N, C-alpha and C positions, 0 to 999 in steps of 0.2 A: 433460596438460590445461593449457590456458592460462587466464588470468584477466584481465579488463579491469575496472577499477574507475572508476566515475564518481561524483563528489560534486557535489551541487547544494545551494545555499542558497536559502531562501525566507523571505518575510515575509507577515504577515497582520495586519489590524486587529483580528481576533478575539483574545480573551484566550487565552493558552496552555492553560489548564486546560479551557476549553470546546472548543477545537479538538482537544485530546488525547482528551477524552471522546468526541466525535463521530467523529473520523477514525480513532481506534485502538480505543477500548474498545467503542463501539457500531456500528462500521462494518458488521458483518454484518447488522444490522437496517436501519441508515440508508441505506446506499448503494443496495441494491435498491429502496428506497422512493423515493429522489430521482433515481435514474438507471436506471429499469427498462428503458430502451432498450439499456443496456449490460450490466447484471448482473441475472440472473434471481433467484438466491438464493445463500446461503452455508450450507453444511451442516457441522456438526462431525462428523468421522469418528471421532475418538478423543480422549480427554483432557478436562481440566476447564477449558480456556480459558487455562491458564498454559503455561509452557515445556514442549515436547514434544507439545502439542496439534496434531493434524492437521485442517485444514479444507479443504473443497472448494468453490471458487467456480465456479458455473455461469453461463455467459454467456447473454445473451438470444438469442432466435431471430434469425437473420440475421447474427450476429457471425462474424468470421473464425475465432474459436476456440470450442471447446465448453466446456472446463473447465480449471482449474488446481488443483493441491493445494499448500497451504502448510504448513510446520511452524513453529510459534512457537519461536524460539530463546531469547528473553529478553523480559520485560515488567517494567519498573520504573515503577510508577505514580507513586511519589514524585518521581522524577527525570525523568518524562515521556520515557522512552526505550523503544524497541520494536525488536526485530529478528526477522526471519523469513526463511525460505528457501522459494522456489518449487521444489518437488521433483519435480513431475510435471505433465504436461498438454501440449496441443498448442502453447501459447505458447512452449515451449522449442524449437520448430521443428526438432526432430531434430538440432540443432547444439549445444545447451547441455546440460550435466549438471544445472545448477541456476543460480538467481539468488538471491543473498543481499542482503537489504536491512537497513539500520540507519537508524532515524529518531530524531532527538533534537529536542525542542521546548523552547524557553525563553521566558520572559516578557521583554518589552521594558519600559523605563522608562515608555513611553507607554501601556502596558496592552495592547499587541498581542502578536504572536508573531514570533520569529525561529526558524528551524529549519534543520536540515541532514539531507539524505537521501543516504546512500551506498549505491550499488548495485554488486555485484560479479557479473559475468557469467562463469561457469565453463564454458568450452567443452569439447566432447568432443575426444579426441586427434586431432590433425591438422586441426582445423577452425578457421577464422578467422571471426569475426563481423564483419558489415558495420556501419559507423557508422550507416547509415540504419535498420538494424533496431533499434539501441539508441534512436535518436531517435524512431522510431515508438512504441515502448513508453513512452518518457518523455512523449510528447505525450498518450497515453491516460491515464497516471497524473496528469498535470497537469489534465486535464479532470475527473477524479474529485475532485481537490483543490478545484478552482474550484467544482464543484457543491456540495460540503460547505460551503465558505466562503459561497457565495450563500445556501444554506439557513439557515446560522447568522445571517447579516446580516438575512435576512427574518424570522427567528424569534428575536428577542433573548431570549426566556425559555427557549429550548431549551438543555438541558445546562448550566444554571447551578448546579445542586446536585450 
């Protein structure tokens, strides 16, 4: 099994705590609400929401994918970090064993956010992943991030407590 790791840094004018609450802690509720054309719903399959929890994200009608299952590997609310692994679903395209994600969010002196997202694509034996496949997935994730950011900018009282 081979692995390809991609690290991306991002910034946002939204405060780190608000962004972490919306993008990580309440994503299961918020994202289907603000992006129903992409995500139908998220179901908790097992667990209490902490490490070891398995969730299934169901994509909207017309999406190229039906669902994916994620396992939460770590959740550190105090340090605003989160890691999870995509373990099942058609987004693995029969070429990946899994995709692991690590997200770390920090406050900037200006009151916004800087963050880092590291993705590790674990391929099945004898399979090579194409750069355009990784790029397509990253573009979809960036679209979700921008939708959450736009929601928070338009709703300055959301996720303040």
